[in-house]
C-alpha positions as CSV (number, residue, x, y, z in Angstrom):
1,X,0.0,-0.2,-0.3
2,X,2.9,2.4,0.8
3,X,4.3,2.0,-2.1
4,X,1.4,2.5,-4.7
5,X,0.8,5.9,-1.7
6,X,3.8,6.9,-2.7
7,X,3.6,6.6,-6.9
8,X,0.3,8.3,-6.3
9,X,2.1,11.1,-4.8
10,X,5.0,11.2,-7.3
11,X,2.8,11.1,-9.9
12,X,0.8,14.1,-8.6
13,X,4.2,16.2,-8.0
14,X,4.9,15.8,-11.6
15,X,1.3,16.7,-12.9
16,X,2.2,20.2,-10.9
17,X,5.6,20.7,-11.5
18,X,4.9,20.1,-15.0
19,X,1.6,21.5,-15.0
20,X,2.7,24.9,-14.2
21,X,4.0,25.6,-17.8
22,X,0.8,24.4,-19.3
23,X,-1.9,27.1,-20.3
24,X,-5.6,27.5,-21.6
25,X,-5.5,29.1,-24.9
26,X,-9.1,31.1,-25.5
27,X,-9.6,31.0,-29.0
28,X,-13.2,31.3,-29.4
29,X,-14.3,27.8,-28.9
30,X,-16.3,26.0,-26.3
31,X,-13.8,24.0,-25.2
32,X,-10.6,25.9,-25.3
33,X,-7.5,23.9,-26.0
34,X,-4.5,23.8,-24.0
35,X,-0.8,24.9,-24.4
36,X,2.5,24.5,-23.7
37,X,4.9,27.3,-22.5
38,X,7.6,25.6,-24.5
39,X,10.2,28.4,-24.6
40,X,10.6,32.0,-22.8
41,X,7.4,33.8,-24.0
42,X,6.6,31.0,-26.8
43,X,3.5,28.8,-26.4
44,X,2.5,26.3,-29.0
45,X,-0.9,24.7,-29.5
46,X,-3.0,22.8,-31.6
47,X,-3.8,24.2,-34.6
48,X,-6.4,22.7,-35.8
49,X,-8.1,23.1,-32.2
50,X,-8.1,27.1,-33.2
51,X,-11.3,28.9,-34.5
52,X,-9.3,32.0,-34.9
53,X,-5.6,33.3,-34.7
54,X,-6.3,37.0,-33.6
55,X,-8.0,37.8,-30.4
56,X,-6.7,35.1,-28.4
57,X,-5.3,35.3,-24.7
58,X,-4.0,33.1,-22.6
59,X,-4.2,31.6,-19.1
60,X,-1.4,31.1,-17.0
61,X,-1.0,28.7,-14.2
62,X,-1.7,31.1,-11.7
63,X,-4.8,32.4,-13.2
64,X,-3.4,35.5,-15.0
65,X,-5.0,35.9,-18.3
66,X,-2.8,37.4,-21.0
67,X,-2.8,38.5,-24.3
68,X,-1.5,36.4,-26.8
69,X,-0.2,37.7,-30.5
70,X,0.3,34.7,-33.3
71,X,3.4,34.0,-35.1
72,X,2.8,31.3,-37.5
73,X,1.1,28.1,-38.0
74,X,1.6,25.0,-39.8
75,X,-1.7,22.7,-40.5
76,X,0.5,20.1,-41.4
77,X,2.1,18.9,-38.3
78,X,-0.9,20.7,-36.3
79,X,1.4,22.9,-34.6
80,X,0.2,27.2,-33.9
81,X,2.8,29.3,-32.1
82,X,2.2,32.4,-30.0
83,X,4.5,34.7,-28.5
84,X,3.2,35.9,-25.0
85,X,4.1,39.4,-23.5
86,X,7.1,39.9,-21.2
87,X,5.6,38.2,-18.4
88,X,7.1,35.5,-15.9
89,X,5.6,32.5,-15.5
90,X,7.1,28.4,-15.8
91,X,8.7,27.2,-18.9
92,X,8.3,23.9,-19.7
93,X,11.4,21.2,-19.4
94,X,11.6,19.6,-22.6
95,X,12.7,16.2,-22.8
96,X,14.2,14.0,-25.6
97,X,10.8,11.5,-27.5
98,X,13.3,9.1,-28.6
99,X,14.2,8.1,-24.9
100,X,10.6,6.6,-24.8
101,X,9.9,2.9,-24.9
102,X,6.5,1.3,-25.7
103,X,4.9,0.4,-21.7
104,X,6.6,3.5,-20.3
105,X,4.0,5.6,-17.8
106,X,3.4,8.8,-19.5
107,X,0.9,11.6,-18.5
108,X,-1.4,13.7,-20.5
109,X,-1.8,17.4,-19.1
110,X,-4.3,20.0,-19.5
111,X,-5.6,23.6,-18.3
112,X,-8.7,24.4,-18.2
113,X,-10.8,27.4,-18.9
114,X,-10.9,28.0,-15.3
115,X,-7.5,27.5,-15.3
116,X,-7.9,24.3,-13.4
117,X,-5.2,22.1,-13.9
118,X,-6.1,18.5,-15.3
119,X,-4.6,15.1,-16.0
120,X,-4.6,11.7,-17.6
121,X,-2.5,8.8,-17.0
122,X,-1.2,6.2,-19.3
123,X,1.7,4.2,-21.3
124,X,3.2,4.3,-24.4
125,X,1.3,2.1,-26.8
126,X,3.5,2.7,-30.3
127,X,6.7,3.9,-30.9
128,X,7.6,3.9,-34.6
129,X,9.9,6.1,-37.0
130,X,9.6,9.1,-38.9
131,X,6.0,9.9,-40.7
132,X,4.3,11.9,-42.9
133,X,0.9,13.7,-42.7
134,X,-1.9,13.8,-45.1
135,X,-1.0,17.2,-45.4
136,X,2.8,16.7,-46.0
137,X,4.0,17.3,-42.8
138,X,7.0,15.4,-41.9
139,X,7.1,14.7,-38.3
140,X,10.0,12.7,-36.9
141,X,8.3,10.0,-34.7
142,X,5.4,8.4,-34.6
143,X,4.1,8.4,-30.8
144,X,0.6,7.0,-29.9
145,X,0.3,7.2,-26.3
146,X,-2.5,4.9,-24.6
147,X,-4.6,7.8,-22.6
148,X,-7.8,9.8,-22.9
149,X,-7.6,12.9,-24.9
150,X,-10.6,14.5,-23.3
151,X,-12.0,18.0,-24.6
152,X,-9.2,20.4,-24.3
153,X,-6.4,18.3,-23.8
154,X,-5.5,19.3,-27.8
155,X,-2.4,21.2,-27.6
156,X,-1.1,19.9,-24.3
157,X,2.0,18.0,-23.0
158,X,2.8,14.3,-23.3
159,X,4.9,13.7,-20.3
160,X,7.7,11.3,-19.1
161,X,8.0,10.0,-15.4
162,X,10.6,12.3,-15.0
163,X,8.8,15.3,-15.6
164,X,9.9,16.2,-19.1
165,X,7.8,17.3,-21.8
166,X,8.5,15.1,-24.7
167,X,5.7,16.4,-27.0
168,X,2.5,17.8,-27.5
169,X,-0.6,15.9,-27.6
170,X,-3.1,16.1,-30.5
171,X,-6.2,14.0,-31.9
172,X,-5.7,11.3,-33.9
173,X,-8.4,9.3,-35.9
174,X,-11.1,8.4,-34.2
175,X,-10.3,10.6,-31.3
176,X,-7.7,8.6,-30.7
177,X,-4.4,11.0,-28.8
178,X,-1.0,10.9,-30.8
179,X,1.9,13.3,-29.8
180,X,3.6,15.6,-31.9
181,X,7.4,14.8,-30.7
182,X,10.0,17.8,-29.0
183,X,12.4,17.3,-31.8
184,X,9.4,18.1,-34.6
185,X,7.5,20.9,-32.3
186,X,11.3,22.5,-32.0
187,X,12.1,22.8,-35.7
188,X,8.8,24.0,-36.7
189,X,8.5,26.8,-33.8
190,X,12.0,28.1,-35.1
191,X,10.9,28.0,-38.8
192,X,7.5,30.1,-38.2
193,X,9.4,32.5,-35.9
194,X,11.5,33.3,-38.9
195,X,9.2,33.6,-41.3
196,X,5.6,33.0,-40.0
197,X,5.2,29.9,-42.1
198,X,6.7,26.8,-43.1
199,X,8.5,27.0,-46.9
200,X,7.7,24.4,-48.9
201,X,8.8,23.7,-52.3
202,X,6.6,24.4,-55.2
203,X,6.4,22.8,-58.8
204,X,2.7,24.3,-60.3
205,X,1.7,20.8,-61.3
206,X,-1.4,18.3,-60.5
207,X,-0.1,15.0,-60.6
208,X,-1.6,11.4,-59.7
209,X,0.4,8.1,-59.4
210,X,0.3,5.6,-62.8
211,X,1.8,2.0,-63.2
212,X,4.5,2.1,-65.5
213,X,4.1,-1.0,-68.2
214,X,6.7,-4.0,-67.6
215,X,8.4,-3.3,-71.2
216,X,8.8,0.3,-70.2
217,X,10.5,-0.3,-67.0
218,X,12.9,-2.7,-68.3
219,X,13.7,-0.9,-71.7
220,X,14.6,2.0,-69.0
221,X,16.3,0.0,-66.5
222,X,13.6,1.6,-64.0
223,X,12.8,-0.8,-60.9
224,X,9.7,1.5,-59.7
225,X,6.2,-0.1,-60.7
226,X,4.8,3.3,-60.6
227,X,5.7,6.9,-61.3
228,X,3.6,10.3,-61.2
229,X,1.7,11.7,-64.1
230,X,1.5,15.2,-65.1
231,X,-2.1,15.8,-65.4
232,X,-1.9,19.7,-65.4
233,X,0.7,22.3,-66.1
234,X,0.4,26.0,-64.1
235,X,1.1,28.5,-66.9
236,X,4.5,30.4,-66.4
237,X,4.9,28.1,-63.1
238,X,8.0,26.5,-62.1
239,X,7.6,23.5,-64.5
240,X,6.2,25.2,-67.2
241,X,9.5,27.1,-67.2
242,X,11.2,24.2,-66.9
243,X,10.0,22.5,-70.0
244,X,7.5,19.6,-68.4
245,X,4.1,18.6,-70.4
246,X,1.2,16.9,-70.1
247,X,1.3,13.3,-69.7
248,X,5.1,13.4,-68.7
249,X,5.6,10.8,-65.9
250,X,8.0,11.6,-63.1
251,X,10.2,9.0,-62.2
252,X,13.0,10.8,-60.0
253,X,13.2,13.9,-58.3
254,X,16.9,15.2,-57.2
255,X,18.3,12.2,-57.8
256,X,15.5,10.4,-55.8
257,X,13.0,7.9,-56.8
258,X,9.3,9.1,-56.4
259,X,6.2,6.7,-57.5
260,X,3.4,8.7,-55.7
261,X,2.6,12.1,-55.0
262,X,3.5,11.2,-51.2
263,X,7.2,11.1,-52.6
264,X,7.4,14.2,-54.3
265,X,5.6,16.0,-51.8
266,X,7.8,14.6,-49.3
267,X,10.9,15.7,-51.1
268,X,9.3,19.6,-51.8
269,X,8.5,19.6,-47.9
270,X,12.2,20.6,-47.7
271,X,12.7,24.5,-47.5
272,X,16.3,23.9,-48.3
273,X,15.2,23.4,-52.2
274,X,13.1,26.4,-52.2
275,X,14.9,28.4,-54.7
276,X,17.4,25.7,-56.2
277,X,17.3,24.3,-59.6
278,X,17.5,20.3,-58.9
279,X,17.3,17.6,-61.8
280,X,14.2,15.4,-62.5
281,X,13.9,12.9,-65.0
282,X,10.4,12.2,-67.1
283,X,9.5,9.3,-69.3
284,X,8.0,11.4,-72.4
285,X,6.8,9.0,-75.3
286,X,9.0,6.4,-74.3
287,X,11.9,8.2,-73.5
288,X,13.7,9.1,-70.4
289,X,14.0,12.9,-70.5
290,X,16.4,14.9,-68.1
291,X,15.1,18.2,-67.0
292,X,16.4,20.7,-64.8
293,X,13.3,22.8,-62.4
294,X,14.1,25.9,-60.0
295,X,11.7,24.6,-57.1
296,X,9.2,27.8,-56.3
297,X,7.8,28.7,-52.9
298,X,4.6,27.1,-52.1
299,X,1.6,30.1,-52.2
300,X,0.9,30.1,-48.2
301,X,-3.0,30.6,-47.4
302,X,-4.2,31.0,-44.4
303,X,-7.3,29.1,-44.6
304,X,-10.7,30.3,-43.4
305,X,-11.6,28.6,-40.4
306,X,-14.5,26.7,-42.5
307,X,-12.3,25.2,-44.4
308,X,-9.7,24.4,-42.2
309,X,-12.9,22.5,-40.2
310,X,-13.4,20.0,-43.3
311,X,-9.7,19.4,-43.2
312,X,-9.8,18.5,-39.1
313,X,-7.2,15.6,-38.4
314,X,-6.3,15.2,-42.2
315,X,-2.5,15.6,-40.7
316,X,-3.3,11.9,-38.4
317,X,-4.0,10.3,-41.5
318,X,-0.4,8.8,-41.5
319,X,2.1,7.5,-44.0
320,X,5.7,5.2,-42.7
321,X,7.9,3.7,-44.8
322,X,6.4,2.9,-48.4
323,X,2.8,2.2,-46.7
324,X,-0.1,4.3,-47.2
325,X,-2.6,6.3,-49.0
326,X,-1.7,7.4,-52.5
327,X,-1.5,11.0,-53.3
328,X,-4.4,12.8,-55.5
329,X,-3.8,15.6,-58.4
330,X,-3.8,18.4,-56.4
331,X,-1.2,21.1,-57.5
332,X,2.5,20.6,-56.3
């Protein structure tokens, strides 16, 4: 009995300590998401849980309510970043999600609209490698904690037994919890602070996967079963300027084989490629054609809330390795 009591008290202490950096983000919803005071003056929360980006207030652990300024958001990783005024309030202790093991005890922590601290206890049920969201977000690690993500818990931290924040919780498919690891959160914060949005490459084409005939694969020494056919080309866009034509089948991009639109999106998601000229190979009329394309920057649009609501949880349809859903013909 004493051991159970010690464990119970230890967990309560961990919640209290880690919870001091957990805030409520008041953003026009009946049930406000939680947020994490990740760095001094920087709060992160779940992007899909927000109804607006202006007139945001944050309830701190001591009950104070302060205005927060929107610095940027990335729907593909479900991260929104806000800046606090110069106030003294505890900052989260950020840990390393790669140290987690299946079966480790973890805590989900939240703060209600009224400033009350809330917690859920569970274990790590799934850990896997890097994955991509349906919106093209590159997420460093797949983490599924076995915790109940009650209303208001989205945007709050996943905390390990030592009290370190190892990621931000968000709602996956069917309401299950997913955790965006700390490494991903840090990377997105850096980019949003620098530019206000995530820079991603843009080709100005519509694409969809297509099967490659066996005789064509043999003749051109191709290994993949599918390529990506170009179904539309934006006038004067990067692809048009590079000489890409309707019906071209993209098989390599910047030296990497591509077999569906998710492969192309993943390569374009690297901000390092924006503004650079990279090689690509297309099959045209049964011949392998070499092209060079100057990668543009994908236009950034701050989608209206009604449109974003239809896309809720899109990021949670994950794709790991060669598995997952095929891409569509949306412009890349």
